[in-house]
KOLVODREN-35269 format. One line per 4 residues: number of its first residue (from 1); their letters; for each residue x negated, y negated, z of C-alpha. Coordinates in Angstrom, 1 decimal. Layout:
REM residues N
NUM> A> X Y Z  ...
***
This chain:
REM residues 624
1> MNYQ> 23.6 -0.8 12.6  24.6 -3.2 9.8  21.6 -3.6 7.5  23.0 -6.7 5.9
5> NRLF> 22.8 -8.6 9.2  19.0 -7.8 9.8  16.3 -10.3 8.9  13.8 -9.1 6.5
9> IGVT> 10.9 -10.9 4.7  7.7 -10.4 2.5  9.4 -8.0 -0.1  6.8 -8.9 -2.9
13> LAVL> 3.9 -8.1 -0.8  5.5 -4.8 0.4  6.1 -4.0 -3.2  2.6 -5.0 -4.4
17> IATQ> 0.9 -3.0 -1.7  3.2 -0.5 -0.4  3.9 0.6 -3.8  0.2 1.6 -4.4
21> VVDR> 0.8 3.9 -1.4  4.0 5.4 -2.4  2.8 5.8 -6.0  -0.2 7.7 -5.2
25> ARAA> 1.6 9.7 -2.4  4.4 10.5 -4.9  1.9 11.7 -7.6  0.9 14.0 -4.9
29> GASE> 4.3 14.9 -3.7  5.5 15.7 -7.3  2.8 18.1 -7.8  2.2 19.1 -4.0
33> LAGI> -1.6 19.9 -4.1  -3.5 16.7 -3.2  -7.1 17.8 -2.4  -9.2 20.6 -3.4
37> AFDR> -12.9 21.4 -2.1  -15.2 24.6 -2.1  -17.1 25.9 0.9  -20.3 27.5 0.7
41> QGNL> -18.8 31.1 0.6  -16.9 30.1 -2.5  -13.5 29.6 -0.9  -11.3 27.0 -2.3
45> FVAN> -9.5 24.9 0.1  -6.3 23.1 -1.1  -4.2 20.3 0.8  -0.5 20.7 0.2
49> HATG> 0.9 17.2 0.6  4.5 18.3 0.9  4.1 21.2 3.5  1.3 19.6 5.5
53> EILK> -0.8 22.8 5.3  -4.4 23.4 4.2  -4.5 26.6 2.1  -7.5 28.6 1.7
57> FAPD> -7.9 30.9 -1.5  -10.6 33.4 -1.6  -12.8 33.9 -4.8  -10.4 36.9 -5.8
61> GTKS> -7.3 34.5 -5.2  -6.1 35.9 -2.0  -4.3 33.1 -0.3  -4.2 32.2 3.5
65> VFAS> -3.0 29.3 5.6  -6.1 27.6 7.2  -4.4 24.7 9.1  -0.8 23.4 9.3
69> AIKS> 1.3 20.6 10.8  -0.8 17.9 8.9  1.4 14.8 8.0  1.0 14.4 4.3
73> PYGL> -2.6 15.5 3.6  -4.4 13.9 1.1  -8.1 14.4 0.3  -10.6 17.2 1.5
77> AFDS> -14.4 17.2 1.5  -17.0 19.4 3.2  -20.0 17.9 5.0  -23.5 19.6 4.9
81> NGNL> -22.7 21.4 8.2  -19.6 23.2 6.9  -17.0 20.9 8.6  -13.9 20.3 6.6
85> FVGH> -12.6 16.6 6.5  -9.0 16.0 5.8  -7.4 12.6 5.0  -3.9 11.7 5.9
89> PGEI> -2.0 8.5 6.8  -3.7 6.7 9.5  -6.5 9.3 10.2  -9.4 11.4 9.0
93> LKFA> -9.4 15.1 10.6  -12.4 17.1 11.1  -12.1 20.9 11.3  -15.1 23.2 12.3
97> PDGS> -15.8 26.4 10.6  -14.1 28.1 13.0  -10.8 26.2 12.4  -10.9 24.0 15.5
101> RSSF> -9.4 20.6 15.1  -10.6 17.2 16.2  -9.9 13.4 15.0  -12.9 11.8 13.2
105> TTQV> -11.6 8.3 12.8  -8.3 6.4 12.8  -9.7 3.5 11.3  -7.9 4.1 7.9
109> SAPA> -4.5 3.4 6.5  -3.8 5.4 3.4  -6.9 7.7 2.5  -7.1 9.3 -0.7
113> NLTF> -9.9 11.6 -2.1  -12.9 12.0 0.2  -16.6 12.1 -0.7  -20.0 12.6 1.0
117> DGQG> -23.1 11.2 0.0  -26.5 12.8 0.6  -27.0 11.1 3.8  -23.9 12.6 5.4
121> NLFV> -21.9 9.4 5.0  -18.1 9.7 4.3  -16.5 7.5 1.8  -12.8 7.0 1.8
125> PDIR> -10.7 5.0 -0.8  -8.1 3.3 1.3  -5.1 2.8 -1.2  -3.2 0.4 1.2
129> VSCI> -5.8 -2.1 1.6  -7.5 -1.9 -2.0  -10.9 -0.9 -0.8  -13.5 1.9 -0.1
133> LRFT> -14.8 2.3 3.2  -17.9 4.1 4.4  -18.3 6.2 7.6  -21.7 7.1 9.1
137> PTGQ> -21.9 10.6 10.8  -21.1 9.1 14.0  -17.9 7.2 12.7  -19.2 3.7 12.0
141> RSIV> -17.2 2.1 9.4  -18.0 -0.6 6.9  -16.6 -1.7 3.5  -18.4 -0.8 0.5
145> AINL> -16.0 -1.9 -2.5  -13.1 -4.3 -2.3  -10.4 -5.5 -4.8  -9.6 -2.1 -6.3
149> TNPA> -6.0 -1.6 -7.2  -5.4 2.3 -6.4  -8.9 3.0 -5.7  -10.2 6.4 -6.8
153> GPVF> -13.4 7.9 -6.1  -16.2 7.5 -5.3  -18.6 9.6 -6.8  -22.5 9.7 -7.1
157> DRSG> -24.7 10.4 -10.1  -28.2 12.1 -9.8  -29.8 9.1 -9.0  -27.3 8.1 -6.1
161> NMFA> -25.4 5.5 -7.9  -21.8 5.1 -6.8  -19.1 4.9 -9.2  -15.3 4.2 -8.5
165> ADDS> -12.2 3.5 -10.4  -8.8 1.9 -10.2  -5.8 1.2 -12.5  -8.0 -1.1 -14.6
169> GVYK> -11.4 0.7 -15.3  -14.5 2.6 -13.9  -17.1 0.6 -12.1  -20.6 1.1 -10.9
173> IGAN> -20.7 -0.2 -7.2  -23.6 -2.0 -6.0  -24.8 -3.5 -2.8  -22.8 -6.1 -0.6
177> TMKS> -19.4 -4.8 -2.3  -20.5 -6.1 -5.8  -19.3 -3.9 -8.9  -20.0 -4.0 -12.5
181> EFTT> -17.7 -2.6 -15.4  -18.6 1.0 -16.6  -15.7 1.2 -18.8  -12.4 -0.6 -19.1
185> GVSG> -8.9 0.7 -20.4  -8.9 3.7 -18.0  -6.6 4.1 -15.3  -8.4 6.4 -13.0
189> LALV> -6.8 8.9 -10.7  -9.8 10.9 -9.7  -13.4 11.3 -10.7  -16.2 13.8 -10.8
193> FDGD> -19.8 14.4 -12.3  -20.5 17.6 -14.1  -23.8 19.4 -13.9  -25.1 17.6 -17.0
197> GNLL> -24.5 14.1 -15.5  -21.2 13.3 -17.4  -18.6 11.6 -15.7  -15.0 13.2 -15.8
201> VSDK> -12.2 10.8 -15.3  -8.5 11.7 -14.7  -6.7 9.0 -16.9  -3.1 8.2 -15.9
205> DSSS> -2.6 6.2 -19.1  -3.5 8.7 -21.5  -2.5 11.9 -19.7  -6.1 13.5 -20.2
209> ILKF> -9.3 14.0 -18.5  -11.9 11.8 -20.3  -15.6 12.4 -20.4  -18.3 9.7 -20.4
213> TSGG> -22.0 10.2 -21.0  -24.4 8.2 -18.8  -24.5 5.9 -21.9  -20.8 5.4 -21.7
217> VKSI> -19.8 7.4 -24.8  -16.3 8.5 -24.4  -14.7 11.8 -25.5  -11.6 13.8 -24.5
221> YAGG> -12.4 16.7 -22.3  -8.8 17.9 -21.9  -5.4 16.6 -22.8  -2.0 17.0 -21.5
225> VVPI> -3.3 17.1 -17.8  -3.5 14.5 -15.1  -5.5 15.8 -12.2  -5.0 14.2 -8.8
229> CFAF> -8.4 15.7 -7.7  -11.4 17.5 -9.1  -13.8 20.2 -7.6  -16.8 22.3 -9.3
233> DATG> -17.4 26.0 -8.0  -21.0 27.3 -7.6  -21.2 28.4 -11.0  -20.1 25.2 -12.9
237> NLFA> -16.2 26.0 -13.5  -14.0 22.9 -12.9  -10.9 23.2 -11.0  -8.3 20.4 -11.3
241> SDRN> -5.0 20.0 -9.6  -2.5 18.7 -12.1  0.0 16.1 -11.2  2.5 17.0 -14.0
245> SGSI> 2.8 20.7 -13.7  1.9 21.1 -9.9  -0.8 23.7 -11.0  -4.6 24.1 -10.5
249> FKFT> -6.2 24.7 -13.6  -9.9 26.2 -14.0  -12.0 25.0 -16.8  -15.0 27.1 -17.6
253> GNGT> -18.3 25.5 -19.0  -17.0 25.6 -22.6  -13.7 23.9 -21.7  -11.5 27.2 -21.8
257> KSVF> -8.5 26.5 -19.6  -6.5 29.0 -17.4  -4.2 28.6 -14.6  -5.7 29.4 -11.2
261> VSGG> -2.6 28.6 -9.0  0.7 28.2 -10.9  3.2 25.3 -9.9  1.6 24.9 -6.5
265> NRDE> 2.4 28.6 -5.7  6.0 27.8 -5.0  7.3 30.7 -7.0  6.8 32.7 -3.9
269> NAGA> 10.1 31.3 -2.6  11.9 31.8 -6.1  14.3 34.6 -4.7  15.1 32.8 -1.2
273> EPVN> 18.5 31.6 -0.7  18.8 28.0 -1.6  19.7 25.4 1.0  22.1 22.8 -0.4
277> DKEA> 21.9 19.4 1.3  23.9 17.8 -1.5  26.5 16.0 0.6  24.2 13.9 2.7
281> FQKA> 22.3 13.2 -0.4  25.3 12.0 -2.4  26.6 9.9 0.5  23.0 8.3 0.8
285> LEYT> 23.1 7.2 -3.0  26.5 6.0 -2.7  25.5 3.9 0.3  22.5 2.6 -1.7
289> RAIV> 24.8 1.9 -4.8  27.1 0.0 -2.5  24.2 -2.4 -1.6  23.0 -2.7 -5.2
293> EKQH> 26.6 -4.2 -6.0  26.1 -7.2 -3.6  22.3 -7.6 -3.0  19.1 -8.2 -4.8
297> MICL> 17.4 -4.8 -6.1  13.9 -4.7 -7.1  12.7 -1.6 -8.8  9.0 -1.1 -10.1
301> VDIE> 9.0 1.4 -12.8  6.1 3.4 -14.4  6.8 5.4 -17.5  4.3 7.9 -19.0
305> PLNG> 5.2 9.9 -22.0  4.3 13.4 -21.7  2.8 13.5 -25.4  0.1 11.1 -24.2
309> GKKT> 1.7 8.1 -25.6  1.2 4.5 -24.1  2.2 3.9 -20.6  5.0 1.4 -19.8
313> SFRY> 5.2 -0.4 -16.5  7.6 -3.2 -15.5  9.4 -4.8 -12.5  13.4 -5.0 -12.8
317> DHYP> 15.2 -7.5 -10.7  18.9 -7.1 -10.4  21.2 -9.6 -8.7  24.9 -9.3 -9.1
321> EVER> 24.7 -12.7 -11.2  21.4 -12.1 -13.1  18.9 -9.7 -14.0  15.2 -10.0 -15.0
325> IQMK> 12.4 -7.6 -16.5  8.9 -8.6 -16.1  6.6 -6.3 -18.3  3.2 -5.4 -16.8
329> DGGA> 1.5 -6.4 -20.0  3.2 -9.6 -20.2  6.6 -11.1 -21.1  9.5 -12.1 -18.8
333> FARK> 13.2 -11.7 -20.0  16.5 -12.6 -18.1  20.0 -12.1 -18.6  22.8 -13.8 -16.7
337> KDQQ> 26.2 -12.0 -16.2  28.1 -11.5 -19.5  25.3 -13.4 -21.4  22.5 -12.3 -23.7
341> WLKS> 18.8 -11.6 -23.1  16.5 -14.5 -23.2  12.9 -14.8 -23.1  12.6 -16.8 -20.0
345> DDWG> 10.5 -17.6 -17.2  13.2 -19.2 -14.9  15.8 -16.4 -14.5  17.5 -17.3 -17.6
349> DSGT> 18.2 -21.0 -16.8  16.6 -21.8 -20.2  14.6 -19.5 -22.7  15.0 -18.4 -26.3
353> KVNA> 17.4 -15.6 -27.4  15.7 -12.3 -28.3  16.4 -10.3 -31.4  18.9 -7.3 -31.5
357> KKSD> 15.9 -4.8 -31.5  14.5 -6.5 -28.4  17.8 -6.6 -26.9  18.4 -2.9 -27.3
361> ELDS> 14.9 -2.0 -26.0  15.6 -4.0 -22.8  18.8 -2.3 -22.3  17.3 0.9 -22.8
365> LIQV> 14.7 0.2 -20.1  17.1 -1.2 -17.5  18.9 2.0 -17.7  15.9 3.9 -16.1
369> PFVA> 16.5 2.7 -12.5  20.2 3.4 -12.9  19.7 7.1 -14.1  18.4 7.8 -10.6
373> LDDK> 20.9 5.6 -8.8  23.9 7.2 -10.6  22.3 10.8 -10.5  22.5 11.2 -14.2
377> IAIH> 19.5 13.4 -14.7  18.9 15.5 -17.6  20.1 19.0 -17.2  17.8 21.8 -16.8
381> DQAQ> 17.9 25.1 -18.3  21.2 26.7 -17.6  19.5 30.1 -17.0  18.1 28.7 -13.7
385> GAVV> 21.6 28.4 -12.1  23.5 25.8 -10.6  21.9 22.2 -9.3  20.9 22.6 -5.7
389> VRLT> 19.7 19.6 -3.6  17.1 20.5 -1.0  15.9 18.3 1.8  11.9 19.4 1.4
393> KRED> 10.4 17.0 4.0  11.2 14.4 6.8  8.4 11.8 7.5  8.4 9.7 10.7
397> VEDT> 7.4 6.1 10.0  7.5 4.4 13.4  11.1 3.6 13.9  12.1 4.8 10.5
401> ERLY> 12.3 8.3 8.7  11.6 9.1 5.1  13.9 11.8 3.6  12.4 13.8 0.6
405> YEEG> 15.1 15.4 -1.5  14.6 17.7 -4.5  17.3 18.1 -7.1  16.6 21.6 -8.2
409> REKQ> 18.1 24.8 -9.3  19.2 28.0 -7.6  16.4 30.0 -9.6  13.9 27.2 -10.2
413> TGFD> 10.2 27.3 -11.7  7.7 24.8 -11.8  7.8 21.2 -10.5  9.5 19.3 -13.1
417> YPEF> 12.6 18.6 -10.7  13.5 15.1 -9.8  12.2 14.0 -6.3  14.4 11.2 -4.4
421> VFSR> 12.9 9.4 -1.3  15.4 7.7 1.2  14.4 5.7 4.2  16.6 5.5 7.1
425> LKSE> 16.4 3.9 10.8  16.2 6.9 13.2  19.2 5.7 15.0  21.3 6.1 11.8
429> PDEK> 22.5 9.3 10.3  21.1 10.6 7.1  24.3 9.3 5.1  22.9 5.7 5.9
433> AILE> 19.6 6.3 4.1  18.6 3.9 1.4  16.8 4.7 -1.8  13.2 3.9 -1.8
437> GWAG> 11.6 6.0 -4.5  12.2 8.5 -7.4  9.7 10.6 -9.4  10.3 13.2 -12.1
441> LMRL> 10.9 13.8 -15.8  13.6 12.1 -17.9  14.3 11.7 -21.5  14.1 8.2 -23.3
445> GSER> 15.7 8.8 -26.6  14.1 11.8 -28.0  11.0 11.5 -25.8  10.2 13.3 -22.6
449> IHVN> 8.7 11.1 -20.0  7.3 11.1 -16.4  8.8 8.3 -14.4  7.8 6.8 -11.0
453> MNYS> 10.1 4.1 -9.2  9.9 2.2 -6.2  13.1 0.4 -5.0  13.2 -2.5 -2.6
457> FLFR> 16.1 -4.7 -1.6  16.6 -8.4 -0.5  19.5 -9.0 1.8  21.3 -12.2 1.9
461> VNIQ> 21.9 -13.5 5.5  22.7 -16.7 7.2  19.8 -17.8 9.4  20.6 -19.4 12.6
465> DTTT> 18.1 -20.6 15.4  19.4 -22.3 18.5  16.0 -23.3 19.9  15.5 -26.8 20.7
469> VPTV> 12.2 -27.9 19.2  10.3 -30.9 20.7  10.0 -33.9 18.6  6.7 -33.8 16.7
473> SPVP> 5.4 -35.5 13.5  5.1 -34.4 10.8  8.1 -32.0 10.6  7.9 -29.1 8.3
477> STGV> 10.5 -28.9 5.3  13.7 -26.6 5.7  12.0 -23.9 3.3  9.0 -23.6 5.6
481> KADS> 11.2 -23.4 8.8  13.4 -20.8 7.2  10.5 -18.7 6.1  8.9 -18.8 9.3
485> KQAD> 12.0 -17.9 11.0  12.4 -14.9 8.8  8.8 -14.0 9.2  9.1 -14.0 12.9
489> NADS> 11.9 -11.5 12.7  10.4 -9.3 10.0  10.6 -5.6 10.6  11.1 -3.6 7.4
493> GMAA> 9.8 -3.5 3.7  13.1 -5.3 2.6  13.3 -9.0 2.7  15.9 -11.5 3.6
497> ETQS> 17.2 -14.3 1.2  18.2 -17.6 2.7  21.6 -19.3 2.0  21.7 -22.9 1.3
501> TPTP> 22.8 -23.4 5.1  20.3 -26.0 6.8  18.0 -24.1 9.2  16.7 -25.9 12.3
505> AVQL> 12.9 -26.1 13.1  11.3 -22.9 14.3  8.4 -22.6 16.8  5.6 -20.3 16.1
509> PAPE> 2.5 -19.5 18.3  -0.5 -21.6 18.3  -3.4 -20.5 16.0  -6.1 -18.2 17.0
513> KGKV> -9.0 -20.3 18.2  -12.7 -20.6 17.5  -12.7 -18.8 14.1  -11.8 -19.0 10.4
517> YSFQ> -10.9 -15.6 9.3  -11.8 -14.0 6.1  -9.3 -11.8 4.0  -11.7 -8.9 4.8
521> DLIL> -11.3 -9.7 8.5  -7.5 -9.4 7.9  -8.0 -6.3 6.1  -9.7 -4.6 9.0
525> HGRD> -8.0 -6.2 11.8  -4.8 -7.4 10.6  -2.6 -4.8 12.6  -4.2 -6.3 16.0
529> LAGK> -3.4 -9.8 14.8  0.3 -9.0 13.9  2.7 -11.7 15.2  -0.4 -14.2 15.5
533> VVQV> -1.3 -17.4 13.2  -4.7 -17.5 11.9  -6.7 -20.0 9.7  -8.2 -18.8 6.5
537> EVLP> -10.3 -20.9 4.1  -9.0 -20.4 0.6  -10.6 -21.2 -2.9  -8.7 -23.6 -5.4
541> KAEH> -7.8 -20.7 -7.2  -4.3 -18.9 -7.2  -3.1 -15.9 -9.3  -0.1 -13.6 -10.0
545> KTDL> 2.4 -16.1 -8.7  5.7 -14.2 -8.4  8.9 -16.2 -7.8  12.0 -14.7 -6.0
549> HDGR> 14.6 -16.7 -7.6  14.8 -19.1 -4.7  12.1 -21.3 -4.7  9.8 -19.0 -2.8
553> YCIT> 6.6 -17.2 -4.0  4.0 -14.6 -3.6  0.6 -15.6 -4.7  -2.9 -14.1 -4.8
557> LYDP> -5.4 -16.2 -3.1  -9.1 -15.9 -2.6  -11.5 -16.7 0.3  -15.2 -17.8 -0.3
561> KRVF> -16.3 -14.3 -0.5  -13.9 -13.8 -3.4  -11.7 -11.3 -1.3  -8.1 -11.5 -2.1
565> GFVY> -5.0 -11.5 -0.3  -1.3 -11.6 -1.1  0.1 -14.7 0.5  3.9 -15.7 0.7
569> CTKE> 4.4 -19.3 0.4  7.2 -21.8 -0.2  7.3 -24.0 -3.3  6.4 -26.9 -1.2
573> GLQK> 3.5 -25.3 0.0  2.2 -24.5 -3.5  2.7 -28.2 -4.4  0.9 -29.5 -1.4
577> LGFE> -2.2 -27.1 -1.9  -2.1 -28.1 -5.5  -1.5 -24.5 -6.8  2.0 -25.6 -8.5
581> DGTA> 0.5 -27.9 -10.9  -3.1 -26.6 -10.9  -4.7 -29.9 -9.4  -6.4 -27.8 -6.4
585> NKNQ> -10.1 -28.6 -6.6  -11.6 -27.9 -3.5  -11.6 -25.2 -0.7  -8.6 -25.7 1.8
589> LVYL> -7.8 -24.3 5.3  -4.5 -22.7 5.5  -2.5 -21.2 8.6  -1.2 -17.8 7.8
593> LLKK> 1.3 -16.0 10.2  0.7 -12.2 10.2  3.6 -9.7 10.5  3.6 -6.1 10.1
597> DRLT> 6.3 -4.3 7.9  7.6 -1.5 10.2  8.8 0.6 7.1  5.3 0.8 5.5
601> GTVF> 2.9 -0.3 8.1  1.6 -3.0 5.8  0.5 -6.3 7.3  1.6 -9.3 5.2
605> YTAV> 0.6 -12.9 5.3  3.0 -15.8 5.3  1.5 -19.4 4.8  3.2 -21.9 7.3
609> GTRF> 1.0 -25.0 6.8  -2.3 -26.7 6.7  -1.7 -28.5 10.1  0.0 -28.3 13.4
613> EIGS> 0.9 -29.9 16.6  1.5 -28.6 19.9  4.9 -29.1 21.7  5.4 -29.7 25.6
617> DGSA> 5.9 -25.9 26.1  2.9 -24.8 24.3  4.2 -23.6 21.0  3.0 -25.1 17.7
621> NYSW> 5.0 -26.8 14.8  3.3 -26.5 11.5  3.4 -28.5 8.5  1.9 -29.1 5.0
***
């Protein structure tokens, strides 16, 4: 199938939401072990994200396999009856003490670390929908925290107060989804309270475990480690699964550190004959590079220095004729082909030239996405033998499949080997897979860094529609029609870019009757509403406006309960709503078309108008 003839939409939303899932999953994939919990007998249970196994370690370190064939497990917790709960995409599994398995709930998208409270309620951070869910012992679901980017936790102090974290800080969670800041400037990956009531936080930004007293006084508990999850044993020793090394570390009460499981316990296969999948891997890279030469590539990059320095995050857009860098902490820079870098908010159409030092810095940053694309990774210790590419996992995602390759060595040790994630249609061979993600170690100058990258692509296509539309008034603009048509055909996490060819009017279904939806409704029931048009009331407030170089945008809108949603909108829509010039001053009702992204499972929202008229065939024509 020719990817360039497919219609795709919603890349900004796919990047903003799906990246959260891929980043967290890749953090687990790079170090394998993504969930640890102790039972009453002192056995340590470990979720291996890559192999789909739940491992059991006896107190003396003896290992056995408790369960297998679980798709990408992430998060473990025991209830008071000794049942083990395991999270994986789209489901929470329940294992009885005898090992029998059942499905506890499928009302989740991307669960992370699991937690029980004293009443037996299960709390689940759902990365895809940026909230924390609560399940009663009978499986009844509710939302207890919202608007958390990459949520972590929750955990409970001695008084039963709930704490959770995200990429911006740690929060105390109250009733009715209210939250208050406990501390900021922390990018939390995992939380746990120790026996003295201190809160321990795995901080991605500083690559350390931070310790906070009940009064908020901060200190460093341990440096050079980024745990994906924590667990205390019965004697007060802390166990932590480290993202960077893939090991499980043990910390005694006085902070003494030792290795409980080394490198995810992969060394047991060190003597096995390596399987080299390099030919299909190289062809998939070539296929992706050919797309980059002609299409719009978007790469989200997170760089963490291993020495604990400041984390750098940016978005890189690469067109054949222009490229742009948007720094997470502010600043947009663009450079047109064969020209100099400009500090620019309009893709280099205007702006001010940067100095030579800044230009060199930007040139250095944009090399990072191409290091993976060009397969120019730093060479490992020659004593480990030749480079060997291993296909470590295949993951089904509806009509697509993800391929996980590790570029290692014949006699490798540890987990510091690059991981490439590709996605392909199941009807296509492995050689026609497109690069979706990369994680591993690089060198930036003299500094060793850990890098996570997520790739998306915008494909240029001509959109044609021969549908005859009844004459109605008013008629939407060409931009709205084009976006509506693309949204109606969306079936992947990559998006289509319209050419300047005029597009005929496009019919959509009439809106759902009798209800104005909230974004919380869409979070909970969006998959059931996919393909339908709903009405949402939004506040006169828009944030994080992201342009796509062709007059289209993705913005963050809020409903009256201040729950947010990422909404794809044309420039005309922004203007008519008053978000372009900031004149919006009252709540407005907007019609949104919901479509599910088949590559990620994400449901995204496209604003199609504020009014509609029904044609003679019962379909609707929306306008602003």
